[in-house]
C-alpha positions as CSV (number, residue, x, y, z in Angstrom):
1,X,2.3,-47.2,-5.1
2,X,0.9,-46.8,-1.1
3,X,-0.4,-43.1,-0.6
4,X,2.2,-40.9,2.4
5,X,1.3,-40.3,5.6
6,X,0.8,-36.5,4.1
7,X,-1.6,-38.0,0.9
8,X,-3.5,-40.6,3.9
9,X,-4.5,-37.9,6.0
10,X,-5.3,-35.5,2.2
11,X,-8.0,-38.1,1.0
12,X,-9.5,-37.9,4.8
13,X,-9.8,-34.7,5.1
14,X,-11.6,-34.4,1.8
15,X,-13.9,-37.6,2.8
16,X,-14.4,-35.8,6.2
17,X,-15.9,-32.9,4.4
18,X,-18.0,-34.6,2.1
19,X,-19.8,-36.3,5.3
20,X,-20.6,-33.0,6.4
21,X,-21.3,-30.9,3.4
22,X,-25.2,-29.1,3.9
23,X,-25.7,-25.5,2.4
24,X,-23.1,-23.3,2.0
25,X,-20.9,-21.9,4.8
26,X,-18.6,-18.3,4.5
27,X,-16.7,-16.5,6.5
28,X,-15.6,-18.6,9.9
29,X,-18.7,-20.9,9.8
30,X,-17.3,-22.9,7.4
31,X,-14.1,-23.7,9.9
32,X,-16.9,-24.3,12.7
33,X,-18.7,-26.1,11.1
34,X,-16.0,-28.7,10.6
35,X,-15.4,-28.3,14.2
36,X,-18.7,-28.9,15.3
37,X,-19.1,-33.5,15.2
38,X,-15.4,-33.0,16.7
39,X,-16.7,-31.7,19.9
40,X,-14.8,-28.1,19.7
41,X,-17.4,-25.5,19.2
42,X,-17.8,-22.6,20.6
43,X,-19.3,-18.8,21.2
44,X,-17.7,-16.6,18.7
45,X,-17.9,-13.2,19.5
46,X,-20.2,-11.1,16.7
47,X,-16.9,-8.6,15.5
48,X,-14.7,-12.2,15.3
49,X,-17.4,-12.9,12.5
50,X,-17.9,-10.2,10.4
51,X,-14.0,-10.6,10.2
52,X,-13.6,-13.5,9.1
53,X,-16.8,-12.3,6.7
54,X,-15.0,-9.5,5.3
55,X,-11.7,-11.8,5.0
56,X,-13.3,-14.5,2.8
57,X,-14.8,-11.7,0.7
58,X,-12.4,-10.2,-0.1
59,X,-10.1,-13.1,-0.4
60,X,-12.7,-14.7,-2.6
61,X,-13.0,-11.2,-5.1
62,X,-8.9,-11.8,-5.1
63,X,-8.9,-15.6,-6.1
64,X,-12.1,-15.4,-8.0
65,X,-12.9,-11.8,-9.7
66,X,-9.3,-10.6,-10.1
67,X,-10.1,-7.9,-7.4
68,X,-12.4,-6.2,-9.5
69,X,-15.8,-5.7,-6.9
70,X,-19.2,-7.3,-7.8
71,X,-22.5,-6.7,-6.1
72,X,-22.2,-9.7,-4.4
73,X,-18.9,-8.5,-2.3
74,X,-20.6,-5.2,-1.8
75,X,-23.5,-7.0,-0.4
76,X,-21.8,-9.5,1.8
77,X,-19.4,-6.3,3.2
78,X,-21.4,-2.9,2.4
79,X,-19.0,-1.4,5.2
80,X,-15.9,-1.2,3.1
81,X,-16.4,1.7,0.7
82,X,-16.9,0.3,-3.1
83,X,-17.1,1.0,-6.9
84,X,-19.1,-1.5,-8.5
85,X,-16.4,-2.7,-11.2
86,X,-13.7,-1.4,-9.7
87,X,-10.7,-3.0,-8.3
88,X,-10.5,-3.8,-4.8
89,X,-7.0,-3.1,-3.1
90,X,-5.9,-4.5,0.2
91,X,-3.9,-1.7,1.9
92,X,-1.0,-2.7,4.6
93,X,-3.6,-1.6,7.3
94,X,-6.0,-3.6,5.9
95,X,-3.2,-7.7,6.0
96,X,-2.2,-6.6,9.5
97,X,-6.3,-6.9,10.7
98,X,-6.5,-10.0,8.7
99,X,-3.1,-11.1,10.3
100,X,-4.4,-10.4,14.0
101,X,-7.8,-12.0,13.3
102,X,-5.9,-15.6,12.0
103,X,-3.8,-15.5,14.9
104,X,-7.0,-14.3,17.3
105,X,-8.8,-17.8,16.0
106,X,-5.2,-19.7,16.7
107,X,-5.0,-18.8,20.6
108,X,-9.0,-19.6,20.7
109,X,-8.8,-22.8,19.1
110,X,-5.6,-23.9,21.3
111,X,-7.7,-22.9,24.1
112,X,-10.4,-25.1,23.1
113,X,-8.8,-28.0,22.6
114,X,-7.4,-27.8,26.3
115,X,-10.1,-27.3,27.8
116,X,-11.0,-30.9,25.7
117,X,-8.6,-32.3,27.6
118,X,-9.8,-30.7,31.0
119,X,-6.7,-28.0,31.9
120,X,-8.0,-24.7,32.7
121,X,-6.2,-22.6,28.9
122,X,-3.2,-20.7,30.6
123,X,-3.5,-16.8,31.8
124,X,-1.3,-16.0,29.0
125,X,-3.4,-17.0,26.6
126,X,-5.8,-15.3,27.6
127,X,-4.3,-12.3,28.3
128,X,-2.9,-12.8,24.8
129,X,-6.6,-13.3,22.7
130,X,-8.2,-10.0,24.6
131,X,-5.1,-7.7,23.9
132,X,-5.4,-9.2,19.7
133,X,-9.5,-8.6,20.4
134,X,-8.5,-5.0,22.0
135,X,-6.6,-4.5,18.4
136,X,-10.0,-6.2,16.2
137,X,-11.8,-3.3,17.7
138,X,-10.0,-0.7,17.0
139,X,-8.1,-1.4,13.6
140,X,-11.7,-2.0,12.8
141,X,-13.6,1.0,13.9
142,X,-15.0,1.7,10.0
143,X,-17.3,-0.8,10.9
144,X,-19.3,2.2,13.0
145,X,-18.6,4.9,10.8
146,X,-20.1,2.9,7.7
147,X,-23.1,1.3,9.1
148,X,-26.1,1.4,7.7
């Protein structure tokens, strides 16, 4: 039986990831390490890096720890007020934040790809990305409030 195009692409992606294996990456670094050999990396604002770190840690806690807060989570995301052994709940505000974060990164990747094709980013992309960035900052004022 022949593999479908989708299956072939899946196998290629697995092989590509395996060829890049080094130390484990977290947050946005996981994606950026995959993009580096393609020449699609760029400086990412610290606020975006921190947002993706939080997003990935929350996701991992939900999926792998049944939302039970452990010391590793508290160490990685000290700005999130939690109780060791307690359940982490993701609010609608948190969900919106993660959605905005992904939207920002989608636009960022689109602009990187466009720049590889030697075309200037569209003004609308830049404006929307800036608006999303401002919403990310506003949404996460707790980063400053809960700084160690």
